[in-house]
C-alpha positions as a Markdown table, in Angstrom:
| # | Residue | x | y | z |
|---|---|---|---|---|
| 1 | Met | 109.4 | -64.5 | -48.8 |
| 2 | Thr | 110.6 | -66.2 | -45.8 |
| 3 | Asp | 108.3 | -67.7 | -43.2 |
| 4 | Ala | 109.1 | -64.9 | -40.8 |
| 5 | Gln | 108.3 | -62.3 | -43.4 |
| 6 | Leu | 105.1 | -64.0 | -44.2 |
| 7 | Asp | 104.1 | -64.2 | -40.6 |
| 8 | Asn | 104.7 | -60.5 | -40.2 |
| 9 | Ala | 102.7 | -59.6 | -43.3 |
| 10 | Ile | 99.8 | -61.7 | -41.9 |
| 11 | Val | 99.9 | -59.9 | -38.6 |
| 12 | Arg | 100.0 | -56.4 | -40.3 |
| 13 | His | 97.0 | -57.4 | -42.5 |
| 14 | Ala | 95.0 | -58.5 | -39.5 |
| 15 | Gln | 95.8 | -55.3 | -37.6 |
| 16 | Ser | 94.8 | -53.2 | -40.7 |
| 17 | Ala | 91.5 | -55.0 | -41.1 |
| 18 | Ser | 90.7 | -54.5 | -37.4 |
| 19 | Arg | 91.4 | -50.8 | -37.7 |
| 20 | Trp | 89.1 | -50.5 | -40.8 |
| 21 | Lys | 86.3 | -52.4 | -38.9 |
| 22 | Thr | 86.5 | -50.0 | -36.0 |
| 23 | Val | 86.5 | -47.0 | -38.3 |
| 24 | Cys | 83.5 | -48.4 | -40.3 |
| 25 | Phe | 81.6 | -49.3 | -37.2 |
| 26 | Ser | 82.3 | -45.8 | -35.7 |
| 27 | Ala | 81.2 | -44.1 | -38.9 |
| 28 | Leu | 78.0 | -46.2 | -39.0 |
| 29 | Leu | 77.3 | -45.4 | -35.4 |
| 30 | Val | 77.8 | -41.6 | -35.9 |
| 31 | Ala | 75.6 | -41.8 | -39.0 |
| 32 | Ala | 72.9 | -43.6 | -37.1 |
| 33 | Leu | 73.0 | -41.2 | -34.2 |
| 34 | Ser | 73.0 | -38.2 | -36.5 |
| 35 | Ala | 69.9 | -39.5 | -38.3 |
| 36 | Ala | 68.1 | -40.1 | -35.1 |
| 37 | Ser | 68.9 | -36.6 | -33.9 |
| 38 | Met | 67.7 | -35.1 | -37.1 |
| 39 | Gly | 64.4 | -37.1 | -36.8 |
| 40 | Val | 63.8 | -35.7 | -33.3 |
| 41 | Ala | 64.6 | -32.2 | -34.4 |
| 42 | Ala | 62.3 | -32.5 | -37.4 |
| 43 | His | 59.4 | -33.7 | -35.1 |
| 44 | Gln | 60.1 | -30.8 | -32.7 |
| 45 | Thr | 60.2 | -28.4 | -35.5 |
| 46 | Ser | 56.9 | -29.8 | -36.9 |
| 47 | Ala | 55.2 | -29.6 | -33.5 |
| 48 | Ser | 56.6 | -26.1 | -32.9 |
| 49 | Ala | 55.3 | -25.0 | -36.3 |
| 50 | Ala | 51.9 | -26.4 | -35.5 |
| 51 | Ala | 51.7 | -24.5 | -32.2 |
| 52 | Pro | 52.0 | -21.0 | -33.6 |
| 53 | Ala | 49.3 | -21.9 | -36.2 |
| 54 | Ala | 46.9 | -22.9 | -33.4 |
| 55 | Ser | 47.8 | -19.8 | -31.4 |
| 56 | Ala | 47.2 | -17.7 | -34.4 |
| 57 | Thr | 43.8 | -19.3 | -35.0 |
| 58 | Ala | 42.9 | -18.7 | -31.3 |
| 59 | Thr | 43.9 | -15.1 | -31.7 |
| 60 | Met | 41.9 | -14.6 | -34.8 |
| 61 | Gln | 38.9 | -16.2 | -33.0 |
| 62 | Ser | 39.4 | -14.0 | -30.1 |
| 63 | Gln | 39.5 | -11.0 | -32.3 |
| 64 | Ala | 36.5 | -12.1 | -34.3 |
| 65 | Gln | 34.4 | -12.9 | -31.2 |
| 66 | Pro | 35.6 | -10.6 | -28.4 |
| 67 | Thr | 34.4 | -11.5 | -24.8 |
| 68 | Val | 32.1 | -8.7 | -23.6 |
| 69 | Ser | 31.2 | -8.5 | -20.0 |
| 70 | Pro | 27.4 | -7.9 | -19.6 |
| 71 | Ser | 26.7 | -4.4 | -18.4 |
| 72 | Leu | 23.7 | -3.7 | -16.0 |
| 73 | Thr | 21.7 | -0.7 | -17.1 |
| 74 | Pro | 19.8 | 0.7 | -14.1 |
| 75 | Thr | 16.0 | 0.8 | -14.5 |
| 76 | Ile | 14.8 | 4.3 | -13.7 |
| 77 | Thr | 11.2 | 4.5 | -12.6 |
| 78 | Pro | 9.9 | 8.0 | -13.2 |
| 79 | Thr | 8.4 | 9.8 | -10.2 |
| 80 | Pro | 4.7 | 10.2 | -10.6 |
| 81 | Thr | 3.4 | 13.7 | -10.6 |
| 82 | Leu | 0.6 | 14.9 | -8.3 |
| 83 | Ala | -1.8 | 14.8 | -11.3 |
| 84 | Gln | -1.1 | 11.1 | -11.6 |
| 85 | Val | -1.1 | 10.3 | -7.9 |
| 86 | Val | -4.5 | 11.8 | -7.1 |
| 87 | Pro | -6.5 | 9.6 | -9.4 |
| 88 | Ser | -4.5 | 6.6 | -8.3 |
| 89 | Ala | -5.3 | 7.5 | -4.7 |
| 90 | Phe | -9.1 | 7.7 | -5.4 |
| 91 | Ala | -8.8 | 4.4 | -7.3 |
| 92 | Asn | -7.0 | 2.7 | -4.3 |
| 93 | Leu | -9.5 | 4.1 | -1.8 |
| 94 | Asn | -12.2 | 2.5 | -3.9 |
| 95 | Gln | -10.4 | -0.9 | -3.6 |
| 96 | Leu | -10.1 | -0.9 | 0.2 |
| 97 | Asp | -12.2 | -3.3 | 2.2 |
| 98 | Gly | -13.9 | -0.9 | 4.5 |
| 99 | Ser | -15.0 | -3.6 | 7.0 |
| 100 | Ser | -11.5 | -5.1 | 7.5 |
| 101 | Thr | -9.4 | -4.7 | 10.6 |
| 102 | Leu | -6.5 | -3.9 | 8.3 |
| 103 | Ala | -6.7 | -3.6 | 4.6 |
| 104 | Ser | -4.4 | -2.1 | 1.9 |
| 105 | Ala | -4.5 | -1.2 | -1.8 |
| 106 | Gly | -1.5 | -0.4 | -4.0 |
| 107 | Val | 1.0 | -1.5 | -1.3 |
| 108 | Glu | 1.9 | -4.8 | 0.5 |
| 109 | Leu | 2.5 | -4.3 | 4.3 |
| 110 | Asn | 5.4 | -6.1 | 5.7 |
| 111 | Glu | 5.1 | -8.1 | 8.9 |
| 112 | Met | 6.5 | -5.4 | 11.1 |
| 113 | Gln | 4.2 | -2.7 | 9.8 |
| 114 | Arg | 1.2 | -5.0 | 10.1 |
| 115 | Ser | 2.0 | -6.0 | 13.6 |
| 116 | Gln | 2.6 | -2.5 | 14.8 |
| 117 | Leu | -0.6 | -1.1 | 13.2 |
| 118 | Met | -2.6 | -4.0 | 14.6 |
| 119 | Glu | -1.3 | -3.3 | 18.1 |
| 120 | Arg | -2.4 | 0.3 | 17.9 |
| 121 | Ile | -5.9 | -0.8 | 16.7 |
| 122 | Glu | -6.1 | -3.2 | 19.5 |
| 123 | Asp | -5.3 | -0.5 | 22.0 |
| 124 | Phe | -8.6 | 1.2 | 21.3 |
| 125 | Arg | -10.6 | -2.0 | 21.2 |
| 126 | Ala | -9.1 | -3.3 | 24.5 |
| 127 | Gln | -10.3 | -0.1 | 26.3 |
| 128 | Gly | -13.8 | -0.2 | 24.8 |
| 129 | Tyr | -13.4 | 2.3 | 22.0 |
| 130 | Gln | -14.2 | 2.3 | 18.3 |
| 131 | Ala | -11.6 | 3.6 | 15.9 |
| 132 | Ser | -11.0 | 3.7 | 12.2 |
| 133 | Phe | -8.3 | 5.3 | 10.1 |
| 134 | Val | -7.1 | 5.6 | 6.5 |
| 135 | Val | -3.7 | 6.7 | 5.4 |
| 136 | Val | -2.9 | 7.6 | 1.7 |
| 137 | Asp | 0.7 | 7.7 | 0.5 |
| 138 | Met | 0.9 | 10.9 | -1.6 |
| 139 | Arg | 4.0 | 9.6 | -3.3 |
| 140 | Thr | 2.2 | 6.7 | -4.9 |
| 141 | Gly | -1.5 | 6.9 | -4.1 |
| 142 | Ala | -1.3 | 3.6 | -2.1 |
| 143 | Ala | -3.8 | 3.4 | 0.8 |
| 144 | Ile | -4.1 | 1.6 | 4.1 |
| 145 | Ala | -7.3 | 1.4 | 6.2 |
| 146 | Ser | -8.7 | 0.0 | 9.4 |
| 147 | Tyr | -12.5 | -0.2 | 9.4 |
| 148 | Gly | -12.3 | 2.6 | 6.9 |
| 149 | Gly | -15.9 | 2.1 | 5.7 |
| 150 | Met | -17.5 | 2.6 | 9.1 |
| 151 | Pro | -19.5 | 5.9 | 9.4 |
| 152 | Met | -18.5 | 7.9 | 12.4 |
| 153 | Tyr | -19.4 | 11.4 | 13.7 |
| 154 | Thr | -17.1 | 14.0 | 12.3 |
| 155 | Ala | -17.3 | 16.7 | 15.0 |
| 156 | Ser | -15.1 | 19.6 | 14.0 |
| 157 | Ser | -12.7 | 17.5 | 11.9 |
| 158 | Ile | -15.1 | 18.4 | 8.9 |
| 159 | Lys | -14.4 | 22.2 | 9.2 |
| 160 | Ala | -11.1 | 22.3 | 7.3 |
| 161 | Pro | -12.4 | 20.3 | 4.2 |
| 162 | Tyr | -15.5 | 22.4 | 4.2 |
| 163 | Ile | -13.4 | 25.6 | 4.0 |
| 164 | Val | -11.1 | 24.2 | 1.3 |
| 165 | Ser | -14.3 | 23.4 | -0.7 |
| 166 | Leu | -15.4 | 27.0 | -0.5 |
| 167 | Ala | -12.0 | 28.2 | -1.8 |
| 168 | Gln | -11.6 | 25.6 | -4.5 |
| 169 | Thr | -15.1 | 26.0 | -6.0 |
| 170 | Gly | -14.8 | 29.8 | -6.0 |
| 171 | Ala | -17.5 | 30.3 | -3.4 |
| 172 | Val | -15.0 | 32.6 | -1.7 |
| 173 | Asp | -12.2 | 34.6 | -3.4 |
| 174 | Ile | -9.4 | 33.2 | -1.4 |
| 175 | Asn | -6.8 | 35.8 | -2.6 |
| 176 | Ala | -9.1 | 38.6 | -1.4 |
| 177 | Val | -9.7 | 36.8 | 1.9 |
| 178 | Ala | -6.0 | 36.2 | 2.5 |
| 179 | Thr | -5.2 | 39.9 | 2.0 |
| 180 | Ser | -8.5 | 41.3 | 3.5 |
| 181 | Ala | -8.9 | 43.2 | 0.2 |
| 182 | Thr | -12.4 | 44.3 | 1.1 |
| 183 | Ala | -14.4 | 44.7 | 4.2 |
| 184 | Asp | -16.3 | 41.5 | 3.4 |
| 185 | Ala | -13.1 | 39.6 | 2.7 |
| 186 | Ala | -11.7 | 40.9 | 5.9 |
| 187 | Gly | -14.7 | 39.5 | 7.7 |
| 188 | Leu | -14.4 | 36.1 | 6.0 |
| 189 | Asn | -10.6 | 36.2 | 6.9 |
| 190 | Gln | -11.6 | 36.3 | 10.6 |
| 191 | Leu | -14.3 | 33.6 | 10.3 |
| 192 | Ile | -11.9 | 31.2 | 8.6 |
| 193 | Thr | -9.0 | 31.9 | 10.8 |
| 194 | Gln | -11.0 | 31.4 | 14.0 |
| 195 | Thr | -12.7 | 28.3 | 12.6 |
| 196 | Leu | -9.4 | 26.6 | 11.7 |
| 197 | Gln | -7.1 | 27.7 | 14.4 |
| 198 | Val | -9.3 | 27.4 | 17.6 |
| 199 | Ser | -12.3 | 25.4 | 16.1 |
| 200 | Asp | -14.7 | 28.1 | 17.0 |
| 201 | Asn | -18.2 | 26.7 | 16.4 |
| 202 | Asp | -19.9 | 30.1 | 16.0 |
| 203 | Thr | -17.6 | 31.2 | 13.2 |
| 204 | Tyr | -18.1 | 27.9 | 11.5 |
| 205 | Glu | -21.9 | 28.2 | 11.8 |
| 206 | Ala | -21.7 | 31.7 | 10.2 |
| 207 | Leu | -19.8 | 30.3 | 7.2 |
| 208 | Tyr | -22.2 | 27.4 | 6.8 |
| 209 | Lys | -25.3 | 29.7 | 7.1 |
| 210 | Arg | -23.9 | 31.8 | 4.3 |
| 211 | Phe | -22.6 | 29.2 | 1.9 |
| 212 | Gly | -24.4 | 25.9 | 2.8 |
| 213 | Ala | -23.4 | 22.4 | 1.8 |
| 214 | Ala | -23.6 | 22.9 | -2.0 |
| 215 | Pro | -19.9 | 23.9 | -2.5 |
| 216 | Thr | -18.7 | 20.8 | -0.6 |
| 217 | Met | -20.9 | 18.4 | -2.5 |
| 218 | Gln | -19.7 | 20.0 | -5.8 |
| 219 | Trp | -16.2 | 19.7 | -4.6 |
| 220 | Leu | -16.6 | 16.0 | -3.8 |
| 221 | Ala | -18.0 | 15.2 | -7.3 |
| 222 | Gly | -15.7 | 12.8 | -9.1 |
| 223 | Thr | -14.1 | 11.6 | -5.9 |
| 224 | Asp | -16.5 | 8.7 | -5.5 |
| 225 | Ala | -17.3 | 9.9 | -1.9 |
| 226 | Ile | -20.4 | 8.1 | -0.5 |
| 227 | Thr | -20.7 | 10.1 | 2.7 |
| 228 | Gly | -20.5 | 13.9 | 2.4 |
| 229 | Leu | -21.8 | 16.9 | 4.5 |
| 230 | Asn | -25.2 | 16.7 | 6.0 |
| 231 | Gly | -25.8 | 19.8 | 8.0 |
| 232 | Tyr | -23.0 | 21.4 | 10.0 |
| 233 | Tyr | -21.4 | 18.1 | 10.9 |
| 234 | Gly | -22.8 | 14.5 | 10.4 |
| 235 | Asp | -21.4 | 11.1 | 10.0 |
| 236 | Val | -18.6 | 10.2 | 7.4 |
| 237 | Thr | -16.3 | 7.2 | 6.8 |
| 238 | Ala | -12.6 | 7.5 | 7.3 |
| 239 | Ile | -12.3 | 6.6 | 3.6 |
| 240 | Asp | -14.4 | 9.6 | 2.6 |
| 241 | Leu | -12.6 | 11.9 | 5.0 |
| 242 | Ala | -9.3 | 10.8 | 3.4 |
| 243 | Arg | -10.8 | 11.6 | 0.0 |
| 244 | Met | -11.5 | 15.2 | 1.2 |
| 245 | Trp | -7.9 | 15.5 | 2.4 |
| 246 | Val | -6.5 | 14.1 | -0.9 |
| 247 | Asn | -8.5 | 16.8 | -2.6 |
| 248 | Ser | -7.2 | 19.3 | -0.2 |
| 249 | Tyr | -3.6 | 18.3 | -0.8 |
| 250 | Asp | -4.1 | 18.7 | -4.5 |
| 251 | Tyr | -5.6 | 22.2 | -4.0 |
| 252 | Leu | -3.3 | 23.5 | -1.3 |
| 253 | Phe | 0.1 | 22.2 | -2.6 |
| 254 | Gly | -0.5 | 21.3 | -6.2 |
| 255 | Ala | -0.5 | 24.8 | -7.7 |
| 256 | Ser | 2.5 | 26.4 | -9.2 |
| 257 | Ala | 3.9 | 29.5 | -7.5 |
| 258 | Asp | 2.5 | 31.7 | -10.3 |
| 259 | Ala | -1.0 | 30.4 | -10.1 |
| 260 | Ala | -3.6 | 33.1 | -9.9 |
| 261 | Asp | -4.7 | 32.1 | -6.3 |
| 262 | Ala | -1.3 | 30.9 | -5.1 |
| 263 | Gln | -1.1 | 33.6 | -2.4 |
| 264 | Gly | -4.6 | 32.6 | -1.1 |
| 265 | Arg | -3.8 | 28.8 | -1.1 |
| 266 | Thr | -0.6 | 29.4 | 0.8 |
| 267 | Trp | -2.4 | 31.5 | 3.4 |
| 268 | Leu | -5.2 | 28.9 | 3.8 |
| 269 | Ala | -2.7 | 26.1 | 4.4 |
| 270 | Gln | -0.9 | 28.2 | 7.0 |
| 271 | Gln | -4.1 | 28.6 | 9.0 |
| 272 | Met | -4.1 | 24.8 | 9.4 |
| 273 | Arg | -0.7 | 24.7 | 11.0 |
| 274 | Ser | -0.6 | 23.9 | 14.8 |
| 275 | Ser | -4.3 | 23.2 | 14.8 |
| 276 | Leu | -5.8 | 23.0 | 18.3 |
| 277 | Asn | -5.7 | 19.5 | 19.9 |
| 278 | Ser | -4.2 | 18.0 | 16.7 |
| 279 | Ser | -2.6 | 14.6 | 17.5 |
| 280 | Ile | -1.1 | 14.5 | 14.1 |
| 281 | Ala | 0.7 | 17.9 | 14.6 |
| 282 | Ala | 1.9 | 16.7 | 18.0 |
| 283 | Val | 4.2 | 14.0 | 16.6 |
| 284 | His | 5.9 | 16.1 | 14.0 |
| 285 | Gly | 8.7 | 18.7 | 14.2 |
| 286 | Glu | 8.3 | 22.3 | 13.1 |
| 287 | Gly | 10.3 | 21.7 | 10.0 |
| 288 | Glu | 7.6 | 19.5 | 8.6 |
| 289 | Ile | 4.4 | 20.8 | 7.1 |
| 290 | Val | 1.4 | 19.6 | 9.0 |
| 291 | Ala | -2.0 | 20.9 | 7.9 |
| 292 | Ser | -4.7 | 19.3 | 10.0 |
| 293 | Lys | -8.0 | 19.8 | 11.8 |
| 294 | Ala | -9.1 | 17.8 | 14.9 |
| 295 | Gly | -12.6 | 17.4 | 16.2 |
| 296 | Trp | -14.1 | 16.4 | 19.5 |
| 297 | Ile | -17.3 | 16.1 | 21.4 |
| 298 | Tyr | -17.8 | 14.7 | 24.9 |
| 299 | Gly | -21.4 | 13.6 | 25.2 |
| 300 | Glu | -23.5 | 16.6 | 24.1 |
| 301 | Gly | -26.5 | 15.2 | 22.3 |
| 302 | Asn | -25.2 | 11.8 | 23.3 |
| 303 | Leu | -22.4 | 12.2 | 20.7 |
| 304 | Tyr | -18.8 | 11.1 | 21.4 |
| 305 | Ala | -15.9 | 11.8 | 19.1 |
| 306 | Tyr | -12.2 | 12.4 | 19.2 |
| 307 | Asn | -10.9 | 12.8 | 15.6 |
| 308 | Asp | -8.0 | 14.2 | 13.6 |
| 309 | Ala | -7.2 | 14.4 | 9.9 |
| 310 | Gly | -4.8 | 16.2 | 7.7 |
| 311 | Ile | -1.7 | 16.3 | 5.6 |
| 312 | Val | 1.9 | 15.6 | 6.5 |
| 313 | Ile | 4.8 | 16.7 | 4.3 |
| 314 | Pro | 8.5 | 16.1 | 5.1 |
| 315 | Ala | 10.8 | 19.0 | 5.8 |
| 316 | Gly | 12.5 | 20.5 | 2.7 |
| 317 | Ser | 9.9 | 19.1 | 0.2 |
| 318 | Met | 9.6 | 21.4 | -2.8 |
| 319 | Gln | 7.7 | 21.4 | -6.1 |
| 320 | Leu | 5.0 | 19.1 | -4.8 |
| 321 | Ser | 3.1 | 19.2 | -8.1 |
| 322 | Glu | 6.0 | 17.5 | -9.8 |
| 323 | Lys | 7.3 | 15.4 | -6.9 |
| 324 | Pro | 4.5 | 14.8 | -4.3 |
| 325 | Gln | 5.7 | 13.8 | -0.9 |
| 326 | Gly | 4.1 | 12.9 | 2.5 |
| 327 | Tyr | 0.7 | 11.4 | 3.2 |
| 328 | Val | -2.9 | 12.1 | 4.1 |
| 329 | Leu | -4.2 | 10.6 | 7.4 |
| 330 | Ala | -7.8 | 10.5 | 8.7 |
| 331 | Met | -8.6 | 9.1 | 12.2 |
| 332 | Leu | -12.1 | 8.8 | 13.5 |
| 333 | Thr | -12.7 | 7.5 | 17.0 |
| 334 | Asn | -15.1 | 7.8 | 20.0 |
| 335 | Ala | -12.1 | 7.8 | 22.4 |
| 336 | Cys | -13.0 | 11.1 | 24.1 |
| 337 | Ala | -10.0 | 13.0 | 25.6 |
| 338 | Arg | -7.7 | 10.0 | 24.8 |
| 339 | Asp | -5.2 | 12.0 | 22.9 |
| 340 | Asp | -2.6 | 9.4 | 24.0 |
| 341 | Leu | -4.3 | 6.8 | 21.9 |
| 342 | Leu | -4.6 | 9.0 | 18.9 |
| 343 | Thr | -1.0 | 10.3 | 19.2 |
| 344 | Ala | 0.3 | 6.7 | 19.5 |
| 345 | Leu | -1.6 | 5.7 | 16.3 |
| 346 | Ala | -0.4 | 8.9 | 14.4 |
| 347 | Gln | 3.2 | 8.0 | 15.3 |
| 348 | Thr | 2.9 | 4.4 | 14.3 |
| 349 | Val | 1.3 | 5.4 | 11.0 |
| 350 | Asp | 4.2 | 7.8 | 10.4 |
| 351 | Asp | 6.7 | 5.1 | 11.2 |
| 352 | Ala | 5.0 | 2.8 | 8.6 |
| 353 | Met | 5.0 | 5.6 | 6.0 |
| 354 | Arg | 8.7 | 6.4 | 6.5 |
| 355 | Ala | 9.5 | 2.7 | 6.1 |
| 356 | Ala | 7.5 | 2.3 | 2.9 |
């Protein structure tokens, strides 16, 4: 081999070796990159596999322990019946502070109610009069009073409770009286009507002479009344006058329509509608039921009184034995001829009862 041939062989060998180095290096680089790529893919695959497992676990936990929104079940307080309200009313009347300017039992007065009632009470005091009142909520038996334990002269305000006592104790047959079934019943019908509607003293005296005080005292037994009926009239407290009207509410409006004396009770309540000089009736519309009896005396025998008491029932009220409504109010004052003061008090009491 010549020197030229040898030189050519060496050059070709060097070029071949260089090509093999490049191929090997490229192969190694591709292999390395491929391995790295597989490693990243394996990691992603592993992480991806773990995620569904966690999701599945969460789903299983969600299914095993479902989230339940708390539901509020309304508390329904049953409406007390009249048979429940009447004993509650007597109990609350027992709890009243009869010497307080403003006392309550079974209810908490708000500031507006208290302020307005106190203003009406002060109206009497500022003009030199004495006044007391008691109101009983016949929906609950709650009671409110101002000087409710102070005895005051009843005047004719006692006449309606007296006649109710005659009917409820059976001293008179109220069905027979209502229908004037006999001559005697017709006579009693006239006496009762005149006594209640125009406050006739002579007809009341005729009833009292015939039946006396015994039916009324029997009627009040069990009510815890301290003052009752002493003679034709006498002194009572507003608390006890309220007891009489709670009893009257129970008798006049608590009976079912098929009660034996239902006709007589309805007639008797009707005779107390639009009672003469009633401040309570004056502040109520015709749609409302107001059974009341006022009483007044202007100095005869050195006696002074301007009173009113009765029952107020909202328009449209029905089935009062099952769902009693309205209230009983007794007002005793010596503010003769000041119907403006009594009317203002009756209106303020009505506002307070509507807001209760």
